[in-house]
C-alpha positions in Angstrom: 53.5 116.2 54.1 49.8 115.7 54.0 48.8 115.1 50.4 45.2 115.6 51.3 45.7 119.0 53.0 47.9 120.2 50.2 45.4 119.1 47.6 42.6 120.9 49.4 44.6 124.1 49.6 45.6 123.8 46.0 42.0 123.3 45.0 41.0 126.3 47.1 43.7 128.7 46.0 45.6 127.9 42.8 43.0 129.2 40.4 42.7 132.6 42.2 46.5 132.7 42.6 47.0 132.1 38.9 44.8 135.2 38.2 46.1 137.5 41.0 49.8 136.9 41.0 50.5 138.4 37.5 48.2 141.3 38.2 49.8 142.1 41.6 53.3 141.8 39.9 52.2 144.3 37.3 50.6 146.8 39.7 53.1 146.6 42.6 56.3 145.3 40.9 57.9 148.7 40.6 57.5 149.5 44.3 58.0 145.9 45.5 60.5 144.3 43.0 60.6 141.2 45.3 57.1 140.4 44.1 58.6 139.5 40.7 60.6 136.8 42.4 57.4 135.6 44.1 55.8 135.4 40.7 58.7 133.3 39.3 58.7 130.9 42.3 54.9 130.6 42.1 55.1 129.7 38.4 57.6 127.0 39.3 55.2 125.7 41.9 52.3 125.6 39.4 54.4 123.8 36.8 55.7 121.2 39.3 52.2 120.6 40.7 50.7 120.1 37.2 53.6 117.8 36.2 53.1 115.7 39.4 49.4 115.1 38.6 48.0 113.0 41.4 51.4 112.6 43.1 52.8 115.0 45.7 55.2 117.4 44.0 58.6 118.2 45.6 58.2 121.9 46.6 60.3 122.3 49.7 62.9 124.5 47.9 60.2 126.7 46.4 58.4 127.3 49.8 61.7 127.9 51.5 62.5 130.5 48.8 59.0 132.1 49.2 59.3 132.4 52.9 62.7 134.1 52.4 61.5 136.5 49.7 58.4 137.4 51.6 59.8 137.5 55.1 57.4 134.7 56.0 54.6 136.2 54.1 54.7 139.5 55.9 52.4 141.9 54.0 53.9 145.4 53.3 51.9 148.3 54.6 51.4 150.1 51.3 49.7 147.4 49.2 46.2 146.5 48.1 43.9 143.7 49.4 44.8 141.5 46.4 48.5 141.6 47.3 47.6 140.7 50.9 45.3 138.0 49.6 48.1 136.5 47.5 50.4 136.3 50.5 47.7 134.8 52.7 46.8 132.2 50.1 50.5 131.3 49.5 51.0 131.0 53.3 48.0 128.7 53.6 49.3 126.5 50.7 52.8 126.4 52.2 51.4 125.4 55.6 49.3 122.7 54.1 52.3 121.4 52.2 54.5 121.4 55.4 51.9 119.9 57.8 52.4 116.2 58.4 
């Protein structure tokens, strides 16, 4: 895991994700109930990242779960750009976390 890559992705995306994820869950949750699970897992990622401070958080389980829930971040055809953006940002953070 590259701490630097992950921290860069975190800096680039976490603030937007913290804004978008609850909104997307509210707007699309009825038609895409899986997004409520994405929301829960994302909240865990945020919590663990904050608790870890400058250290690298242990997020393997969370990213495995996100890939499973989202079918590897496959964007449904009937959603808005914000939904797509959330999946794209999560995929980028996941990739940064996994890259060695």
